[in-house]
VEXBALUM-419924 format. One record per residue: residue number from 1; residue in one letter; y, x, z of N, C-alpha, C, O in turn. Coordinates in pm, whole numbers. Atoms other than C-alpha are relative to their C-alpha. Example, Ala and Ser with C-alpha at 12.3 -4.5 7.8 and 13.67 -1.06 7.14 Angstrom:
<lolos>
 num residuo     ny     nx     nz    cay    cax    caz     cy     cx     cz     oy     ox     oz
   1       a   -119     89      0   -450   1230    780    120     90      0    118    194     66
   2       s   -119    -82     -6   -106   1367    714    109    -77     73    220    -26     90
</lolos>
This chain:
<lolos>
 num residuo     ny     nx     nz    cay    cax    caz     cy     cx     cz     oy     ox     oz
   1       m     19    126     -7    998    202   2863    -35     16   -132     44     65   -212
   2       c     62     28     62    743    141   2623     -5   -104    -70    -39   -208    -14
   3       t    -70    129     93    843    -93   2303   -142    -36   -121   -136   -122   -209
   4       r    112     47     54    476    -90   2155    -80    -83     25   -153    -43    116
   5       k     56    114    -22    305   -425   2155   -124    -21    -28   -152     17   -142
   6       i    149     44     97    -67   -541   2097     -2   -131     16      7   -194    122
   7       l     -7    186      5    -75   -903   1986    137    -27     17    145   -147     44
   8       g   -103     28    -32    292   -899   2034     19    -48    162    123    -90    211
   9       l    -30    103   -161    221  -1032   2423     25     89     68    142     90    106
  10       i     37   -120    -75    112   -698   2622     52    137    -31     20    197   -134
  11       s    -40   -166     12    258   -363   2640    -82     87      8   -158     64    102
  12       v     95    -97    -18     51    -69   2600     -8     79    134   -103    138    185
  13       c    -17    -71   -127    181     64   2899    -22    -79     97    -15    -29    209
  14       k     13     51   -160    119   -186   3147   -166    -40    -38   -218    -45     73
  15       l    127     26     17   -264   -278   3005    -99    145    -27    -50    237    -93
  16       p     59   -150     40   -539     26   2985    -75    -48   -131   -133   -146   -176
  17       a     99     16    194   -688     54   2638   -136    -34     23   -180    -84    -80
  18       h    113     72     29  -1017    -47   2715      9   -169      7    -54   -245    -68
  19       l     23    140      9   -942   -395   2816     78    -45    -89     33   -143   -149
  20       a    -40     48    141   -659   -430   2537   -104    -20   -104   -117   -124   -168
  21       y     97     20    109   -946   -343   2311   -119    -94      3   -187   -120    -96
  22       l    127     79     17  -1213   -570   2436     84   -183      5     29   -287    -29
  23       w    -78    147     20   -910   -883   2473     21     16   -135    -10    -93   -184
  24       s     23     68     92   -857   -819   2108    -75    -12    -77    -31    -53   -184
  25       d     85     39     81  -1131   -850   1955    -63   -142     20   -132   -204    -60
  26       s     32    165    -29  -1188  -1193   2124    125    -68    -60    112   -190    -67
  27       m   -106     78     95   -880  -1306   1938    -27    -37   -165    -37     47   -255
  28       p     20     -3    138   -936  -1499   1620    155     73    -92    273     84    -58
  29       k    -42    -60     72   -823  -1326   1319    106    -42    -89     76   -152   -137
  30       k   -100     89    110   -500  -1412   1077    -38      2   -104    -72    110   -152
  31       t     45      7    146   -591  -1519    763    118    -60    -90    190   -153    -55
  32       k   -114     39     95   -348  -1543    443    -20   -166    -24   -119   -236     -3
  33       n     37    129     11   -259  -1873    353    -60     -9   -172    -47     99   -231
  34       p     71     -4    159   -424  -1942    -23    112    -58    -58    163     11   -146
  35       h   -123     14     63   -131  -2133   -118    104    112    -86    120    140   -205
  36       a    -94   -108     34    140  -1854    -75   -123    102    -94    -64    109   -202
  37       v     82   -101     41   -157  -1595   -222     27    -58   -160     73      4   -256
  38       a      0     68    171   -166  -1835   -546    157      7    -32    184     67   -136
  39       l   -165      5     43    220  -1864   -578     17    164    -34     56    184   -149
  40       g     26   -139      2    191  -1459   -544    -37     50    -99     40    128   -155
  41       r     54    -44     99    -17  -1388   -793     39    -97   -122    -25    -52   -217
  42       l    -33     14     92    128  -1610  -1053    126     79    -35    153    119   -148
  43       g   -125    -90     65    460  -1421  -1037    -43    116    -25     44    175    -89
  44       g     51   -115     35    242  -1099  -1073    -41     -3   -127      5     85   -199
  45       l     44     16    121     87  -1191  -1367    116    -43   -125    112     -2   -241
  46       k   -145    -10     91    420  -1291  -1542     54     63      5    134     54    -88
  47       g    -87    -83     -2    593  -1017  -1439     47    159    -87    142    218   -139
  48       g     51   -141    130    482   -710  -1634     46    -51   -143    114     17   -220
  49       k    -47     22    122    533   -902  -1925    137    -18    -27    195     27   -126
  50       a   -127     44     -7    850  -1034  -1850    115    154    -14    204    167    -97
  51       r    -68   -126     28   1000   -672  -1803      9     77   -103    104    139   -152
  52       t    -14   -104    181    887   -503  -2121     35    -84    -84     59    -19   -185
  53       s    -52     68     81    997   -790  -2310    177    -16    -16    251    -79    -92
  54       k   -150     40    -43   1345   -761  -2175     48    189    -25    164    222     -4
  55       l    -15   -136     39   1324   -351  -2274     38     64    -88    -60     55   -162
  56       t     -3    -11    113   1451   -201  -2540    -95    123    -57   -160    178     32
  57       a    125    -85     45   1215     50  -2752     19    165     74    -71    233    125
  58       e    -66   -146    -62   1423    391  -2627    -43    -65    171   -130     10    218
  59       e     42    -19   -111   1362    270  -2279   -149     -1     51   -197     65    143
  60       r    157    -25    -18    985    185  -2309    -48    143     -3   -125    189     81
  61       r     29   -119     62    964    522  -2486     24    111    136    -50    204    168
  62       a    -11    -97   -117   1104    695  -2180    -87    -78    144   -107     -6    242
  63       l     91     -8    -96    886    501  -1937   -115     74     -9   -160    141     84
  64       a    120    -32      6    583    591  -2103    -10    165     10   -110    214     62
  65       r    -35   -105    -13    718    952  -2134    -46     48    139   -123    143    150
  66       k    -21    -17   -136    745    945  -1743   -134    -19     81   -170     47    179
  67       a    141     43    -44    404    781  -1677   -110    116    -63   -210    150      1
  68       v     75   -129     18    248   1074  -1876     35    154     33    -52    241     37
  69       l    -41    -99   -105    439   1348  -1718    -94    -20    160   -155     75    211
  70       a     44     10   -182    303   1226  -1335   -142     14    -64   -188    115    -11
  71       r    131     -7      3    -78   1189  -1503     -3    146     -5    -63    222     70
  72       w     23   -201     43    -50   1555  -1626     25     60    148    -75     94    212
  73       a    -39    -42    -97    137   1672  -1326   -139    -15    130   -151     62    226
  74       k    105     61   -121   -181   1499  -1103   -146     53    -48   -245     60     24
  75       a    118    -67     48   -437   1655  -1339    -16    117     29   -129    159     54
  76       k     -6   -123    -18   -326   1984  -1287     47     36    111     88    152    115
  77       k     21      6   -139   -292   1948   -940   -114     20     32   -151    123     88
  78       k    141     30    -48   -624   1837   -894    -67    139    -64   -147    188     15
  79       a     70    -82     72   -745   2139  -1163     44    107     90    -53    182     97
  80       q    -81   -128    -93   -531   2418   -910    -68    -21    137    -60     68    221
  81       q     44    -15   -156   -724   2271   -585   -139      5    -43   -214    -15     52
  82       k    155    -25     37  -1066   2316   -752      7    137      1    -51    203     88
  83       e     13   -135    -16   -986   2656   -852      0     73    129    -67    176    132
  84       q    -41    -83   -124   -887   2779   -498   -161    -19     81   -241   -113     73
  85       p    153     39    -93  -1210   2854   -241     67    -86     66    185   -116     43
  86       p    -13     39   -105  -1226   2666     51     24     94    110    -37    201    109
  87       k    -50    -99   -112  -1056   2829    381   -127      9     69   -218    -73     55
  88       p    129      7   -101  -1315   2925    621     61    -27    139    -13    -37    237
</lolos>
């Protein structure tokens, strides 16, 4: 049984792909609620400052160290990829 849905109405198994594609293009696109977006942004702007104000100096230092190690690991991985010749 096919459980995957197209637009939540018709299962893929019952509708040919080319018809589903044409049908989905004619449907209106969903838009976000601007009020919900504004509220989410407000919380996001406050979140980082509120979190860091509650951390101790030792916790901030540990987070900073973890971030630096992650950046170094990423840079090291990128450098290793440049050194390797491309496979034919």
